[in-house]
N, CA, C, O and the ligand as a Tripos MOL2 file, in Angstrom:
@<TRIPOS>MOLECULE
protein
  265   263    67     0     0
PROTEIN
NO_CHARGES

@<TRIPOS>ATOM
      1 N           1.7270   11.0560   -9.3960 N.3       1 MET1
      2 CA          2.7390   10.9880   -8.2560 C.3       1 MET1
      3 C           3.0090    9.5830   -7.9070 C.2       1 MET1
      4 O           2.1730    8.7000   -8.0960 O.2       1 MET1
      5 N           4.1500    9.3750   -7.4090 N.am      2 LYS2
      6 CA          4.6400    7.9980   -6.9760 C.3       2 LYS2
      7 C           5.0900    8.0160   -5.5410 C.2       2 LYS2
      8 O           5.8700    8.8820   -5.1450 O.2       2 LYS2
      9 N           4.6240    7.0960   -4.7720 N.am      3 THR3
     10 CA          4.9830    7.0950   -3.3120 C.3       3 THR3
     11 C           5.4320    5.6880   -3.0510 C.2       3 THR3
     12 O           4.7460    4.7500   -3.4570 O.2       3 THR3
     13 N           6.5460    5.4940   -2.3960 N.am      4 THR4
     14 CA          6.9350    4.1680   -1.9540 C.3       4 THR4
     15 C           6.8010    4.0670   -0.4600 C.2       4 THR4
     16 O           7.2350    4.9350    0.2970 O.2       4 THR4
     17 N           6.1850    2.9780   -0.0620 N.am      5 LEU5
     18 CA          5.8520    2.7740    1.3790 C.3       5 LEU5
     19 C           6.6440    1.5730    1.8910 C.2       5 LEU5
     20 O           6.7740    0.5840    1.1710 O.2       5 LEU5
     21 N           7.1510    1.6280    3.0530 N.am      6 LYS6
     22 CA          7.7630    0.4130    3.6520 C.3       6 LYS6
     23 C           6.6180   -0.2950    4.5500 C.2       6 LYS6
     24 O           6.0580    0.3560    5.4330 O.2       6 LYS6
     25 N           6.3250   -1.4860    4.3310 N.am      7 ILE7
     26 CA          5.2050   -2.1080    5.0870 C.3       7 ILE7
     27 C           5.7420   -3.2600    5.8850 C.2       7 ILE7
     28 O           6.5330   -4.0960    5.4480 O.2       7 ILE7
     29 N           5.1940   -3.2220    7.2000 N.am      8 ASP8
     30 CA          5.5900   -4.2750    8.1250 C.3       8 ASP8
     31 C           4.3760   -5.2600    8.2990 C.2       8 ASP8
     32 O           3.2260   -4.8210    8.2760 O.2       8 ASP8
     33 N           4.6440   -6.6050    8.4730 N.am      9 GLY9
     34 CA          3.6430   -7.4910    8.8410 C.3       9 GLY9
     35 C           3.2600   -8.4440    7.7240 C.2       9 GLY9
     36 O           2.4470   -9.3430    7.9400 O.2       9 GLY9
     37 N           3.8280   -8.2710    6.5240 N.am     10 MET10
     38 CA          3.5140   -9.1500    5.4600 C.3      10 MET10
     39 C           4.4010  -10.4920    5.5310 C.2      10 MET10
     40 O           5.6120  -10.4580    5.7460 O.2      10 MET10
     41 N           3.7270  -11.5870    5.3420 N.am     11 SER11
     42 CA          4.4910  -12.8790    5.4380 C.3      11 SER11
     43 C           4.3350  -13.7380    4.3030 C.2      11 SER11
     44 O           5.1040  -14.6900    4.1710 O.2      11 SER11
     45 N           3.3660  -13.4970    3.4120 N.am     12 CYS12
     46 CA          3.1730  -14.4450    2.3480 C.3      12 CYS12
     47 C           2.3780  -13.6810    1.1770 C.2      12 CYS12
     48 O           2.0150  -12.5130    1.3150 O.2      12 CYS12
     49 N           2.1450  -14.4000    0.0580 N.am     13 GLU13
     50 CA          1.4730  -13.7230   -1.0380 C.3      13 GLU13
     51 C           0.0990  -13.2340   -0.7630 C.2      13 GLU13
     52 O          -0.4030  -12.2850   -1.3660 O.2      13 GLU13
     53 N          -0.5420  -13.9740    0.2470 N.am     14 HIS14
     54 CA         -1.8720  -13.4780    0.6020 C.3      14 HIS14
     55 C          -1.8460  -11.9960    1.1840 C.2      14 HIS14
     56 O          -2.6750  -11.1380    0.8800 O.2      14 HIS14
     57 N          -0.8980  -11.8310    1.9660 N.am     15 CYS15
     58 CA         -0.6170  -10.4380    2.5480 C.3      15 CYS15
     59 C          -0.3400   -9.5280    1.4400 C.2      15 CYS15
     60 O          -0.8920   -8.4280    1.4600 O.2      15 CYS15
     61 N           0.4290   -9.8280    0.4890 N.am     16 VAL16
     62 CA          0.6880   -9.0280   -0.6480 C.3      16 VAL16
     63 C          -0.5120   -8.6330   -1.3540 C.2      16 VAL16
     64 O          -0.6540   -7.4740   -1.7450 O.2      16 VAL16
     65 N          -1.4180   -9.5660   -1.5470 N.am     17 HIS17
     66 CA         -2.7430   -9.3930   -2.1670 C.3      17 HIS17
     67 C          -3.5530   -8.4640   -1.4010 C.2      17 HIS17
     68 O          -4.1500   -7.5450   -1.9620 O.2      17 HIS17
     69 N          -3.6110   -8.6770   -0.0120 N.am     18 HIS18
     70 CA         -4.4300   -7.8440    0.7480 C.3      18 HIS18
     71 C          -4.0610   -6.3540    0.6870 C.2      18 HIS18
     72 O          -4.8830   -5.4490    0.5420 O.2      18 HIS18
     73 N          -2.7280   -6.1990    0.8140 N.am     19 VAL19
     74 CA         -2.2020   -4.8560    0.8230 C.3      19 VAL19
     75 C          -2.4010   -4.1780   -0.5730 C.2      19 VAL19
     76 O          -2.7030   -2.9880   -0.6610 O.2      19 VAL19
     77 N          -2.2270   -4.9530   -1.6150 N.am     20 THR20
     78 CA         -2.3560   -4.4360   -2.9510 C.3      20 THR20
     79 C          -3.7920   -3.9180   -3.0980 C.2      20 THR20
     80 O          -4.0200   -2.7960   -3.5490 O.2      20 THR20
     81 N          -4.7760   -4.7850   -2.6970 N.am     21 GLU21
     82 CA         -6.1590   -4.4400   -2.7930 C.3      21 GLU21
     83 C          -6.5200   -3.2030   -1.9940 C.2      21 GLU21
     84 O          -7.2200   -2.2940   -2.4400 O.2      21 GLU21
     85 N          -6.0080   -3.2350   -0.8180 N.am     22 ALA22
     86 CA         -6.2820   -2.0570    0.0100 C.3      22 ALA22
     87 C          -5.7470   -0.7020   -0.5320 C.2      22 ALA22
     88 O          -6.3680    0.3540   -0.4180 O.2      22 ALA22
     89 N          -4.6040   -0.8240   -1.0980 N.am     23 LEU23
     90 CA         -4.0530    0.4600   -1.6710 C.3      23 LEU23
     91 C          -4.8010    0.9110   -2.9280 C.2      23 LEU23
     92 O          -4.9810    2.1000   -3.1880 O.2      23 LEU23
     93 N          -5.2570   -0.1720   -3.7470 N.am     24 LYS24
     94 CA         -5.9830    0.1790   -4.9600 C.3      24 LYS24
     95 C          -7.3580    0.6240   -4.5930 C.2      24 LYS24
     96 O          -8.0450    1.2290   -5.4170 O.2      24 LYS24
     97 N          -7.7910    0.3530   -3.3970 N.am     25 GLY25
     98 CA         -9.1530    0.8560   -2.8850 C.3      25 GLY25
     99 C          -9.2010    2.2950   -2.5300 C.2      25 GLY25
    100 O         -10.2680    2.8640   -2.2980 O.2      25 GLY25
    101 N          -8.0350    2.8890   -2.4880 N.am     26 VAL26
    102 CA         -8.0170    4.3810   -2.1170 C.3      26 VAL26
    103 C          -8.3760    5.1140   -3.3320 C.2      26 VAL26
    104 O          -7.7740    4.8900   -4.3820 O.2      26 VAL26
    105 N          -9.3910    6.0420   -3.2510 N.am     27 VAL27
    106 CA         -9.7550    6.8460   -4.3460 C.3      27 VAL27
    107 C          -8.5930    7.6880   -4.8690 C.2      27 VAL27
    108 O          -7.9940    8.4400   -4.1000 O.2      27 VAL27
    109 N          -8.2630    7.5840   -6.1420 N.am     28 GLY28
    110 CA         -7.2580    8.3620   -6.7180 C.3      28 GLY28
    111 C          -5.9090    7.6070   -6.9430 C.2      28 GLY28
    112 O          -4.9310    8.1390   -7.4680 O.2      28 GLY28
    113 N          -5.9490    6.2750   -6.4830 N.am     29 VAL29
    114 CA         -4.8140    5.4080   -6.8050 C.3      29 VAL29
    115 C          -4.9410    4.7390   -8.0690 C.2      29 VAL29
    116 O          -5.9550    4.0850   -8.3130 O.2      29 VAL29
    117 N          -3.9540    4.8500   -8.9360 N.am     30 SER30
    118 CA         -4.0840    4.2180  -10.2180 C.3      30 SER30
    119 C          -3.3190    2.8530  -10.3150 C.2      30 SER30
    120 O          -3.6790    2.0190  -11.1450 O.2      30 SER30
    121 N          -2.3600    2.6430   -9.5460 N.am     31 SER31
    122 CA         -1.6510    1.3320   -9.4820 C.3      31 SER31
    123 C          -0.9610    1.2360   -8.1320 C.2      31 SER31
    124 O          -0.5660    2.2240   -7.5130 O.2      31 SER31
    125 N          -0.8410   -0.0400   -7.7110 N.am     32 ALA32
    126 CA         -0.0360   -0.4820   -6.5170 C.3      32 ALA32
    127 C           0.6840   -1.6570   -6.8000 C.2      32 ALA32
    128 O           0.0890   -2.6740   -7.1570 O.2      32 ALA32
    129 N           2.0220   -1.6120   -6.6640 N.am     33 ARG33
    130 CA          2.8280   -2.8240   -6.7860 C.3      33 ARG33
    131 C           3.5130   -3.0520   -5.4820 C.2      33 ARG33
    132 O           4.3280   -2.2480   -5.0300 O.2      33 ARG33
    133 N           3.1420   -4.2550   -4.8290 N.am     34 VAL34
    134 CA          3.5910   -4.5670   -3.5520 C.3      34 VAL34
    135 C           4.6900   -5.7760   -3.6000 C.2      34 VAL34
    136 O           4.4220   -6.8210   -4.1930 O.2      34 VAL34
    137 N           5.8050   -5.5980   -3.0140 N.am     35 ASP35
    138 CA          6.7940   -6.6230   -3.0530 C.3      35 ASP35
    139 C           7.0750   -7.1700   -1.6210 C.2      35 ASP35
    140 O           7.3610   -6.4610   -0.6560 O.2      35 ASP35
    141 N           6.9610   -8.4550   -1.6150 N.am     36 LEU36
    142 CA          7.1500   -9.2060   -0.2890 C.3      36 LEU36
    143 C           8.6140   -9.1560    0.2480 C.2      36 LEU36
    144 O           8.8630   -8.8860    1.4230 O.2      36 LEU36
    145 N           9.5490   -9.4290   -0.6710 N.am     37 LYS37
    146 CA         10.9120   -9.4510   -0.2890 C.3      37 LYS37
    147 C          11.4360   -8.1930    0.3130 C.2      37 LYS37
    148 O          12.0420   -8.1600    1.3840 O.2      37 LYS37
    149 N          11.1420   -7.0570   -0.5080 N.am     38 SER38
    150 CA         11.6420   -5.8260    0.0260 C.3      38 SER38
    151 C          10.6950   -5.1530    1.0240 C.2      38 SER38
    152 O          10.9640   -4.0670    1.5390 O.2      38 SER38
    153 N           9.5240   -5.8740    1.2880 N.am     39 LYS39
    154 CA          8.5970   -5.1750    2.2160 C.3      39 LYS39
    155 C           8.1060   -3.8130    1.7740 C.2      39 LYS39
    156 O           7.9220   -2.9420    2.6250 O.2      39 LYS39
    157 N           7.8970   -3.5960    0.5740 N.am     40 SER40
    158 CA          7.6740   -2.1930    0.1100 C.3      40 SER40
    159 C           6.4880   -2.2090   -0.8380 C.2      40 SER40
    160 O           6.1350   -3.2700   -1.3530 O.2      40 SER40
    161 N           5.8960   -1.1220   -1.0730 N.am     41 ALA41
    162 CA          4.8670   -0.8540   -1.9800 C.3      41 ALA41
    163 C           5.1160    0.3730   -2.8110 C.2      41 ALA41
    164 O           5.4330    1.4320   -2.2690 O.2      41 ALA41
    165 N           4.9760    0.2580   -4.1530 N.am     42 GLU42
    166 CA          5.1490    1.4480   -4.9350 C.3      42 GLU42
    167 C           3.6530    1.7450   -5.4670 C.2      42 GLU42
    168 O           2.9810    0.9360   -6.1070 O.2      42 GLU42
    169 N           3.2690    2.9850   -5.1110 N.am     43 VAL43
    170 CA          1.9560    3.3690   -5.3680 C.3      43 VAL43
    171 C           1.9750    4.6150   -6.2710 C.2      43 VAL43
    172 O           2.6270    5.6210   -5.9880 O.2      43 VAL43
    173 N           1.1960    4.4810   -7.4080 N.am     44 GLU44
    174 CA          0.9750    5.6000   -8.3480 C.3      44 GLU44
    175 C          -0.4180    6.2220   -8.0430 C.2      44 GLU44
    176 O          -1.4240    5.5200   -7.9360 O.2      44 GLU44
    177 N          -0.4260    7.5420   -7.9130 N.am     45 HIS45
    178 CA         -1.7010    8.2330   -7.5460 C.3      45 HIS45
    179 C          -1.6740    9.5940   -7.9260 C.2      45 HIS45
    180 O          -0.6460   10.1830   -8.2570 O.2      45 HIS45
    181 N          -2.9880   10.1750   -7.8700 N.am     46 GLY46
    182 CA         -3.1710   11.5600   -8.1560 C.3      46 GLY46
    183 C          -2.8170   12.3780   -7.0600 C.2      46 GLY46
    184 O          -2.5190   11.8670   -5.9800 O.2      46 GLY46
    185 N          -2.8220   13.7220   -7.2500 N.am     47 ASP47
    186 CA         -2.3840   14.7780   -6.2610 C.3      47 ASP47
    187 C          -3.2340   14.7360   -5.0550 C.2      47 ASP47
    188 O          -2.8180   15.1370   -3.9690 O.2      47 ASP47
    189 N          -4.4030   14.2620   -5.2280 N.am     48 SER48
    190 CA         -5.4260   14.3500   -4.0470 C.3      48 SER48
    191 C          -5.1320   13.2800   -2.9580 C.2      48 SER48
    192 O          -5.6840   13.3360   -1.8590 O.2      48 SER48
    193 N          -4.2940   12.3530   -3.2750 N.am     49 VAL49
    194 CA         -4.0800   11.1710   -2.3770 C.3      49 VAL49
    195 C          -2.9890   11.5650   -1.3770 C.2      49 VAL49
    196 O          -1.8590   11.8510   -1.7740 O.2      49 VAL49
    197 N          -3.3080   11.5820   -0.1290 N.am     50 SER50
    198 CA         -2.2360   11.8800    0.8750 C.3      50 SER50
    199 C          -1.5850   10.6010    1.4460 C.2      50 SER50
    200 O          -2.1290    9.4980    1.4060 O.2      50 SER50
    201 N          -0.4400   10.8320    1.9520 N.am     51 LEU51
    202 CA          0.3540    9.6190    2.6020 C.3      51 LEU51
    203 C          -0.5630    9.1040    3.7050 C.2      51 LEU51
    204 O          -0.6320    7.8930    3.9170 O.2      51 LEU51
    205 N          -1.3170   10.0390    4.4600 N.am     52 ASP52
    206 CA         -2.1090    9.5080    5.5210 C.3      52 ASP52
    207 C          -3.2360    8.5300    5.0620 C.2      52 ASP52
    208 O          -3.6030    7.5660    5.7330 O.2      52 ASP52
    209 N          -3.7390    8.8760    3.8610 N.am     53 ALA53
    210 CA         -4.8010    7.9980    3.3140 C.3      53 ALA53
    211 C          -4.2060    6.6590    2.9510 C.2      53 ALA53
    212 O          -4.8350    5.6340    3.2150 O.2      53 ALA53
    213 N          -3.0520    6.6130    2.3710 N.am     54 LEU54
    214 CA         -2.4040    5.3370    2.0990 C.3      54 LEU54
    215 C          -2.1010    4.6290    3.2890 C.2      54 LEU54
    216 O          -2.3680    3.4300    3.3640 O.2      54 LEU54
    217 N          -1.5450    5.2700    4.2740 N.am     55 ARG55
    218 CA         -1.1610    4.6040    5.6050 C.3      55 ARG55
    219 C          -2.4700    4.0330    6.1760 C.2      55 ARG55
    220 O          -2.5260    2.8520    6.5180 O.2      55 ARG55
    221 N          -3.5030    4.8480    6.2790 N.am     56 ALA56
    222 CA         -4.8680    4.3120    6.8020 C.3      56 ALA56
    223 C          -5.3010    3.0630    6.0770 C.2      56 ALA56
    224 O          -5.7650    2.1100    6.7030 O.2      56 ALA56
    225 N          -5.1590    3.0520    4.7780 N.am     57 ALA57
    226 CA         -5.6800    1.8520    3.9950 C.3      57 ALA57
    227 C          -4.8980    0.6330    4.4170 C.2      57 ALA57
    228 O          -5.4790   -0.4360    4.6040 O.2      57 ALA57
    229 N          -3.5970    0.7630    4.5710 N.am     58 VAL58
    230 CA         -2.6930   -0.3230    4.9180 C.3      58 VAL58
    231 C          -2.9870   -0.8650    6.3090 C.2      58 VAL58
    232 O          -2.9710   -2.0630    6.5910 O.2      58 VAL58
    233 N          -3.2680    0.1670    7.1880 N.am     59 GLU59
    234 CA         -3.4910   -0.3160    8.5820 C.3      59 GLU59
    235 C          -4.8520   -0.9750    8.7680 C.2      59 GLU59
    236 O          -5.0400   -1.8800    9.5800 O.2      59 GLU59
    237 N          -5.8070   -0.4610    7.9560 N.am     60 GLU60
    238 CA         -7.1290   -1.1090    8.0270 C.3      60 GLU60
    239 C          -7.1010   -2.5440    7.5430 C.2      60 GLU60
    240 O          -7.8970   -3.3880    7.9530 O.2      60 GLU60
    241 N          -6.1570   -2.7820    6.6620 N.am     61 ALA61
    242 CA         -6.0370   -4.0980    6.1420 C.3      61 ALA61
    243 C          -5.2760   -4.9620    7.1550 C.2      61 ALA61
    244 O          -5.2110   -6.1780    6.9800 O.2      61 ALA61
    245 N          -4.7110   -4.3820    8.1850 N.am     62 GLY62
    246 CA         -4.0750   -5.2010    9.1710 C.3      62 GLY62
    247 C          -2.5110   -5.2490    9.1340 C.2      62 GLY62
    248 O          -1.8500   -6.1010    9.7280 O.2      62 GLY62
    249 N          -2.0130   -4.2760    8.3990 N.am     63 TYR63
    250 CA         -0.4910   -4.2220    8.3090 C.3      63 TYR63
    251 C          -0.0200   -2.7600    8.7090 C.2      63 TYR63
    252 O          -0.8070   -1.8460    8.9560 O.2      63 TYR63
    253 N           1.2570   -2.6620    8.7400 N.am     64 GLU64
    254 CA          1.7170   -1.4080    9.2630 C.3      64 GLU64
    255 C           2.6870   -0.7110    8.3000 C.2      64 GLU64
    256 O           3.4990   -1.3520    7.6330 O.2      64 GLU64
    257 N           2.5770    0.5830    8.2550 N.am     65 VAL65
    258 CA          3.4840    1.3220    7.3800 C.3      65 VAL65
    259 C           4.6690    1.7820    8.3350 C.2      65 VAL65
    260 O           4.4800    2.5150    9.3060 O.2      65 VAL65
    261 N           5.8980    1.2850    7.9660 N.am     66 ALA66
    262 CA          7.0230    1.4990    8.7780 C.3      66 ALA66
    263 C           7.5130    2.9070    8.6330 C.2      66 ALA66
    264 O           8.4950    3.2870    9.2700 O.2      66 ALA66
    265 CU          0.2320  -13.6700    4.3990 Cu       67 CU67
@<TRIPOS>BOND
     1     1     2 1
     2     2     3 1
     3     3     4 2
     4     3     5 am
     5     5     6 1
     6     6     7 1
     7     7     8 2
     8     7     9 am
     9     9    10 1
    10    10    11 1
    11    11    12 2
    12    11    13 am
    13    13    14 1
    14    14    15 1
    15    15    16 2
    16    15    17 am
    17    17    18 1
    18    18    19 1
    19    19    20 2
    20    19    21 am
    21    21    22 1
    22    22    23 1
    23    23    24 2
    24    23    25 am
    25    25    26 1
    26    26    27 1
    27    27    28 2
    28    27    29 am
    29    29    30 1
    30    30    31 1
    31    31    32 2
    32    31    33 am
    33    33    34 1
    34    34    35 1
    35    35    36 2
    36    35    37 am
    37    37    38 1
    38    38    39 1
    39    39    40 2
    40    39    41 am
    41    41    42 1
    42    42    43 1
    43    43    44 2
    44    43    45 am
    45    45    46 1
    46    46    47 1
    47    47    48 2
    48    47    49 am
    49    49    50 1
    50    50    51 1
    51    51    52 2
    52    51    53 am
    53    53    54 1
    54    54    55 1
    55    55    56 2
    56    55    57 am
    57    57    58 1
    58    58    59 1
    59    59    60 2
    60    59    61 am
    61    61    62 1
    62    62    63 1
    63    63    64 2
    64    63    65 am
    65    65    66 1
    66    66    67 1
    67    67    68 2
    68    67    69 am
    69    69    70 1
    70    70    71 1
    71    71    72 2
    72    71    73 am
    73    73    74 1
    74    74    75 1
    75    75    76 2
    76    75    77 am
    77    77    78 1
    78    78    79 1
    79    79    80 2
    80    79    81 am
    81    81    82 1
    82    82    83 1
    83    83    84 2
    84    83    85 am
    85    85    86 1
    86    86    87 1
    87    87    88 2
    88    87    89 am
    89    89    90 1
    90    90    91 1
    91    91    92 2
    92    91    93 am
    93    93    94 1
    94    94    95 1
    95    95    96 2
    96    95    97 am
    97    97    98 1
    98    98    99 1
    99    99   100 2
   100    99   101 am
   101   101   102 1
   102   102   103 1
   103   103   104 2
   104   103   105 am
   105   105   106 1
   106   106   107 1
   107   107   108 2
   108   107   109 am
   109   109   110 1
   110   110   111 1
   111   111   112 2
   112   111   113 am
   113   113   114 1
   114   114   115 1
   115   115   116 2
   116   115   117 am
   117   117   118 1
   118   118   119 1
   119   119   120 2
   120   119   121 am
   121   121   122 1
   122   122   123 1
   123   123   124 2
   124   123   125 am
   125   125   126 1
   126   126   127 1
   127   127   128 2
   128   127   129 am
   129   129   130 1
   130   130   131 1
   131   131   132 2
   132   131   133 am
   133   133   134 1
   134   134   135 1
   135   135   136 2
   136   135   137 am
   137   137   138 1
   138   138   139 1
   139   139   140 2
   140   139   141 am
   141   141   142 1
   142   142   143 1
   143   143   144 2
   144   143   145 am
   145   145   146 1
   146   146   147 1
   147   147   148 2
   148   147   149 am
   149   149   150 1
   150   150   151 1
   151   151   152 2
   152   151   153 am
   153   153   154 1
   154   154   155 1
   155   155   156 2
   156   155   157 am
   157   157   158 1
   158   158   159 1
   159   159   160 2
   160   159   161 am
   161   161   162 1
   162   162   163 1
   163   163   164 2
   164   163   165 am
   165   165   166 1
   166   166   167 1
   167   167   168 2
   168   167   169 am
   169   169   170 1
   170   170   171 1
   171   171   172 2
   172   171   173 am
   173   173   174 1
   174   174   175 1
   175   175   176 2
   176   175   177 am
   177   177   178 1
   178   178   179 1
   179   179   180 2
   180   179   181 am
   181   181   182 1
   182   182   183 1
   183   183   184 2
   184   183   185 am
   185   185   186 1
   186   186   187 1
   187   187   188 2
   188   187   189 am
   189   189   190 1
   190   190   191 1
   191   191   192 2
   192   191   193 am
   193   193   194 1
   194   194   195 1
   195   195   196 2
   196   195   197 am
   197   197   198 1
   198   198   199 1
   199   199   200 2
   200   199   201 am
   201   201   202 1
   202   202   203 1
   203   203   204 2
   204   203   205 am
   205   205   206 1
   206   206   207 1
   207   207   208 2
   208   207   209 am
   209   209   210 1
   210   210   211 1
   211   211   212 2
   212   211   213 am
   213   213   214 1
   214   214   215 1
   215   215   216 2
   216   215   217 am
   217   217   218 1
   218   218   219 1
   219   219   220 2
   220   219   221 am
   221   221   222 1
   222   222   223 1
   223   223   224 2
   224   223   225 am
   225   225   226 1
   226   226   227 1
   227   227   228 2
   228   227   229 am
   229   229   230 1
   230   230   231 1
   231   231   232 2
   232   231   233 am
   233   233   234 1
   234   234   235 1
   235   235   236 2
   236   235   237 am
   237   237   238 1
   238   238   239 1
   239   239   240 2
   240   239   241 am
   241   241   242 1
   242   242   243 1
   243   243   244 2
   244   243   245 am
   245   245   246 1
   246   246   247 1
   247   247   248 2
   248   247   249 am
   249   249   250 1
   250   250   251 1
   251   251   252 2
   252   251   253 am
   253   253   254 1
   254   254   255 1
   255   255   256 2
   256   255   257 am
   257   257   258 1
   258   258   259 1
   259   259   260 2
   260   259   261 am
   261   261   262 1
   262   262   263 1
   263   263   264 2
@<TRIPOS>SUBSTRUCTURE
     1 MET1         2 RESIDUE 1 A MET
     2 LYS2         6 RESIDUE 1 A LYS
     3 THR3        10 RESIDUE 1 A THR
     4 THR4        14 RESIDUE 1 A THR
     5 LEU5        18 RESIDUE 1 A LEU
     6 LYS6        22 RESIDUE 1 A LYS
     7 ILE7        26 RESIDUE 1 A ILE
     8 ASP8        30 RESIDUE 1 A ASP
     9 GLY9        34 RESIDUE 1 A GLY
    10 MET10       38 RESIDUE 1 A MET
    11 SER11       42 RESIDUE 1 A SER
    12 CYS12       46 RESIDUE 1 A CYS
    13 GLU13       50 RESIDUE 1 A GLU
    14 HIS14       54 RESIDUE 1 A HIS
    15 CYS15       58 RESIDUE 1 A CYS
    16 VAL16       62 RESIDUE 1 A VAL
    17 HIS17       66 RESIDUE 1 A HIS
    18 HIS18       70 RESIDUE 1 A HIS
    19 VAL19       74 RESIDUE 1 A VAL
    20 THR20       78 RESIDUE 1 A THR
    21 GLU21       82 RESIDUE 1 A GLU
    22 ALA22       86 RESIDUE 1 A ALA
    23 LEU23       90 RESIDUE 1 A LEU
    24 LYS24       94 RESIDUE 1 A LYS
    25 GLY25       98 RESIDUE 1 A GLY
    26 VAL26      102 RESIDUE 1 A VAL
    27 VAL27      106 RESIDUE 1 A VAL
    28 GLY28      110 RESIDUE 1 A GLY
    29 VAL29      114 RESIDUE 1 A VAL
    30 SER30      118 RESIDUE 1 A SER
    31 SER31      122 RESIDUE 1 A SER
    32 ALA32      126 RESIDUE 1 A ALA
    33 ARG33      130 RESIDUE 1 A ARG
    34 VAL34      134 RESIDUE 1 A VAL
    35 ASP35      138 RESIDUE 1 A ASP
    36 LEU36      142 RESIDUE 1 A LEU
    37 LYS37      146 RESIDUE 1 A LYS
    38 SER38      150 RESIDUE 1 A SER
    39 LYS39      154 RESIDUE 1 A LYS
    40 SER40      158 RESIDUE 1 A SER
    41 ALA41      162 RESIDUE 1 A ALA
    42 GLU42      166 RESIDUE 1 A GLU
    43 VAL43      170 RESIDUE 1 A VAL
    44 GLU44      174 RESIDUE 1 A GLU
    45 HIS45      178 RESIDUE 1 A HIS
    46 GLY46      182 RESIDUE 1 A GLY
    47 ASP47      186 RESIDUE 1 A ASP
    48 SER48      190 RESIDUE 1 A SER
    49 VAL49      194 RESIDUE 1 A VAL
    50 SER50      198 RESIDUE 1 A SER
    51 LEU51      202 RESIDUE 1 A LEU
    52 ASP52      206 RESIDUE 1 A ASP
    53 ALA53      210 RESIDUE 1 A ALA
    54 LEU54      214 RESIDUE 1 A LEU
    55 ARG55      218 RESIDUE 1 A ARG
    56 ALA56      222 RESIDUE 1 A ALA
    57 ALA57      226 RESIDUE 1 A ALA
    58 VAL58      230 RESIDUE 1 A VAL
    59 GLU59      234 RESIDUE 1 A GLU
    60 GLU60      238 RESIDUE 1 A GLU
    61 ALA61      242 RESIDUE 1 A ALA
    62 GLY62      246 RESIDUE 1 A GLY
    63 TYR63      250 RESIDUE 1 A TYR
    64 GLU64      254 RESIDUE 1 A GLU
    65 VAL65      258 RESIDUE 1 A VAL
    66 ALA66      262 RESIDUE 1 A ALA
    67 CU67       265 GROUP 0 **** ****
């Protein structure tokens, strides 16, 4: 499955890195591509991964899902 998230609060490549690692840390996520310019993340994951889980991971890292 593929989910695209809008992410608020990223201002530099460090933020991109944090969000990428946070998303990859969710069990069931196979890849995460985060883009600073478009403030979005494209996440590939298995069926077991909920939007809530992705949102929680982003928020735990200190950012917000718009
Ligand atoms: Cu930053």
